[in-house]
C-alpha positions as CSV (number, residue, x, y, z in Angstrom):
1,N,121.6,51.8,64.2
2,G,123.0,50.4,67.5
3,G,125.6,48.4,65.7
4,S,126.0,44.6,65.7
5,G,125.1,42.2,68.5
6,S,122.1,44.2,69.9
7,Q,124.1,45.0,73.1
8,N,124.0,48.7,73.0
9,T,122.0,51.2,75.0
10,L,120.5,54.5,73.7
11,T,119.8,56.9,76.5
12,F,118.0,60.3,76.2
13,T,118.8,62.8,79.0
14,L,117.6,66.0,77.4
15,G,116.6,68.0,80.5
16,A,113.2,69.3,81.4
17,G,111.5,71.2,78.6
18,N,113.9,70.1,75.9
19,S,112.8,68.0,73.0
20,F,114.2,65.6,70.4
21,A,112.4,64.1,67.4
22,Y,113.6,61.3,65.2
23,A,111.8,60.1,62.0
24,G,114.2,57.2,61.2
25,A,114.3,53.6,62.4
26,L,116.1,52.5,65.5
27,S,117.6,49.0,65.4
28,N,120.1,46.8,67.2
29,F,119.7,48.2,70.7
30,N,119.1,46.1,73.8
31,K,117.7,49.1,75.6
32,V,116.3,52.5,74.7
33,E,115.7,54.7,77.7
34,V,114.2,58.2,78.2
35,Q,115.4,59.8,81.4
36,S,114.3,63.4,80.8
37,G,112.8,65.7,78.2
38,N,110.4,65.0,75.4
39,V,111.5,62.4,72.8
40,T,109.3,61.8,69.7
41,F,109.7,58.7,67.4
42,S,107.8,58.8,64.1
43,G,109.7,56.2,62.2
44,V,109.1,52.5,62.5
45,S,111.8,50.9,64.7
46,S,112.9,47.3,64.9
47,Y,115.0,47.0,68.0
48,S,113.8,44.2,70.3
49,G,115.4,45.4,73.6
50,A,113.6,47.1,76.4
51,T,112.0,50.5,76.1
52,V,112.5,52.2,79.5
53,L,110.7,55.4,80.6
54,S,112.4,56.6,83.8
55,G,111.5,60.3,83.4
56,G,110.5,62.6,80.7
57,K,108.1,61.7,77.9
58,L,108.3,59.3,75.0
59,I,105.9,60.2,72.2
60,L,105.1,57.6,69.6
61,D,103.7,59.4,66.5
62,G,101.8,56.8,64.5
63,A,100.8,53.2,65.0
64,Q,103.3,50.5,65.9
65,R,106.4,52.8,66.0
66,L,108.3,50.3,68.2
67,S,108.8,46.5,67.7
68,A,106.2,44.3,69.4
69,D,109.2,42.4,70.7
70,S,110.3,45.3,72.9
71,A,109.4,45.2,76.6
72,L,107.9,48.4,78.1
73,I,109.3,49.3,81.5
74,L,107.5,52.2,83.1
75,N,109.9,53.6,85.8
76,G,108.5,57.1,86.3
77,G,108.1,58.5,82.8
78,T,105.2,59.1,80.5
79,L,104.3,57.4,77.3
80,R,102.1,59.3,74.7
81,L,100.5,57.9,71.6
82,N,99.6,60.2,68.8
83,N,97.8,59.3,65.6
84,A,98.0,55.6,66.5
85,G,94.6,54.2,65.7
86,I,92.7,51.7,67.9
87,D,95.4,49.2,68.6
88,G,98.2,51.8,68.7
89,Q,101.2,49.9,70.1
90,R,102.1,46.3,71.0
91,F,104.9,45.4,73.4
92,A,106.3,42.0,74.6
93,S,105.5,42.8,78.2
94,L,104.6,45.6,80.7
95,S,106.6,46.3,83.8
96,L,105.7,49.1,86.3
97,T,108.5,50.0,88.7
98,A,107.5,53.5,89.6
99,D,104.4,55.7,89.3
100,S,103.9,56.4,85.6
101,S,101.4,57.7,83.1
102,V,100.2,56.9,79.6
103,L,98.4,59.4,77.4
104,L,96.5,57.2,74.9
105,G,95.3,59.8,72.4
106,G,92.2,57.7,71.8
107,S,94.3,54.6,71.2
108,S,95.2,51.5,73.3
109,L,98.1,49.2,74.1
110,T,98.6,45.5,73.9
111,F,101.1,43.4,75.9
112,G,102.2,39.8,75.4
113,A,102.9,39.3,79.1
114,L,103.1,41.0,82.5
115,G,106.5,41.8,83.8
116,T,107.8,43.2,87.1
117,L,105.3,45.2,89.2
118,A,106.6,47.2,92.2
119,D,104.4,47.4,95.2
120,G,102.7,50.7,95.9
121,T,103.0,52.1,92.3
122,T,100.2,53.6,90.3
123,L,99.6,53.6,86.5
124,T,97.5,56.4,85.2
125,F,95.9,56.4,81.7
126,T,94.3,59.5,80.2
127,E,92.8,60.2,76.8
128,A,91.4,56.7,76.6
129,A,88.5,56.2,74.1
130,S,85.2,55.6,75.7
131,G,84.1,52.0,75.8
132,V,87.4,50.7,74.4
133,Y,90.1,49.0,76.4
134,A,93.0,51.1,77.5
135,F,95.3,48.1,77.5
136,R,95.1,44.3,77.2
137,L,97.3,41.4,78.1
138,L,97.6,38.2,76.1
139,G,96.0,35.4,78.2
140,D,93.8,35.1,81.2
141,Y,95.1,37.1,84.2
142,S,91.8,37.0,86.2
143,A,93.4,34.9,88.9
144,D,96.9,36.5,88.8
145,S,97.6,38.3,92.1
146,S,100.1,40.7,90.5
147,F,97.6,41.7,87.8
148,L,94.8,42.2,90.3
149,A,97.2,44.4,92.4
150,L,98.0,46.4,89.2
151,L,94.3,46.7,88.4
152,G,93.7,48.2,91.9
153,A,96.4,50.8,91.2
154,T,95.4,51.7,87.7
155,Y,93.3,54.8,86.8
156,I,91.8,55.4,83.4
157,N,90.4,58.9,82.6
158,G,90.2,59.5,86.4
159,L,88.2,56.4,87.2
160,G,89.2,53.0,88.6
161,A,89.8,50.1,86.2
162,T,87.9,46.9,85.4
163,Y,88.7,43.9,83.3
164,A,87.3,41.2,81.2
165,Y,88.7,38.0,79.6
166,D,87.5,37.5,76.1
167,G,89.0,34.1,75.5
168,T,92.3,35.5,74.1
169,Y,93.1,38.8,76.0
170,T,92.5,40.2,79.4
171,T,91.2,43.7,78.5
172,V,91.4,46.6,80.9
173,L,89.1,49.6,80.7
174,A,87.7,52.4,82.8
175,A,85.2,51.3,85.4
176,V,81.6,52.6,84.9
177,P,81.0,55.4,87.4
């Protein structure tokens, strides 16, 4: 528990090759950041602050391990979903500020909005299920220049990305070779 007021930061700097696993619930943090090492969360957390991956790997073992109110900021780290089902994790928003990767484990991600996108960065998804979206954004992003730039810098299972708007979500999946 991050205490009262949700103004606390939890930072993991484990060093390359080191691991930490936590099965409890994280709450009352305005930011949880993984800077290095492998961090696994298997409990259901309720903090609504930002989840920042600036190095290392965050492993979410199970579906919806983090609050859907948390913003995901990919700043050079890796997110991995394990045992998460089809719609494995929801976030309030997606920001990409440095080249980052997501290992989906056959699952997918849902975002409520698009946040900050740094020019020249790439987002790489692996282990995406065939024919299923890798991620989706609430709303129609088909005319959003930031989204279209992100799409051009997104790779899913080694392929480029394509999108479709279904009336509720803009879904992104691997382009057909």
